[in-house]
N, C-alpha and C positions, 0 to 999 in steps of 0.2 A: 619587548620581553625576550630574553634569551632562552635557549633550550634548557639550561639549568633551572631557570625560574619556572618554566613549564613543568619540568619534572618535579620540582618542589611542590608546586601547586597540585599536581596530580597525586603525588604521594600523600600530601596532607588531606586531600579530599578522600582518597581511598582509605586512609586510617580513620577518618571521621565516619565514613560509611560502615566500616567493619565494626565500629564500636556500637552502632545502633543494633537494637534487638532484631534478630533475624526474622522473628514473627512479624514485626512491624514492616519490615522490608517486603516480606511475602504478601502481607495484606495490601500494601501499596501497589504491588504488581498485579494482584487480583483485581483491585479496583480499576486500574488502568485498562486491563484486558476487558473487564465488564463494560467499561465506558466505551471502548472501541467497538465492542460487539453491539452495544445499543445504538451507537451512531451509524454503524455500517451495516453489518449483516442482518441484524434484527429489523432495521428500518426497511430493508429491501425484501426480506423473506418472513412474512408473518406466520407462515405455517411452522417455522422452526419453534416459535414461542409456544404454540399449542402442543407440539411434539415434546418439547421440554417439560411442559406442565404435566402432560400424560405420564412421562417417565418419572417425574417427581412424585406424582400420585401413586404410581405403581410401587415405587420404593417405600413410600409411607405405609402402604397396605402390606407389603412384604414384611416390614419391620414389626407392624402390629401383630401379624400372624405368627412371626417368629417369637415375639414376646409371649403370646398366648401359649404357644407350644412349650416354651421353657417353663412357664408357670404350671402348666398341666403336668409336665414331667416332674417338677418339684413336688407337686401334690401326690403323685403316684409314688415317688420315693419315700415321702413321709408316711404314706399308707403302708407300704411294705415294711418300713422300719418300725411301725407301730404294731405289726402283727407279732403275736408270740410264737414260740417255736412250733407248737402243735398246729397253729393256723397256717404257718408257712409250709409245713409238711403236707397238710391237707390240700392246700392250694396247688402245690407242686404236683401232687398226684391227681389233681382234677376233681377232687370231691367238693360238693357244694352243700351248704346247709339247706335243709329243706323241710 
């Protein structure tokens, strides 16, 4: 095979690769990295797995709390928007019904 043939095959392979969906390529790369991690690092260091699970759980908890805070804020905005003008003035001045 000549250098020209090598360049042609590289060029055609590159063009073929560039036509593929970039998300598919990224997914393939992630799968390769995960596989290498499972074969190497994770097999040798079990503590990393529990640390990774801990961080994942913390992230899930944070997201739940964030969603609850957003929902509560939305309810508060709805309440404020439902007040009539006089109720808003009274609330602003610190008056309470009693």
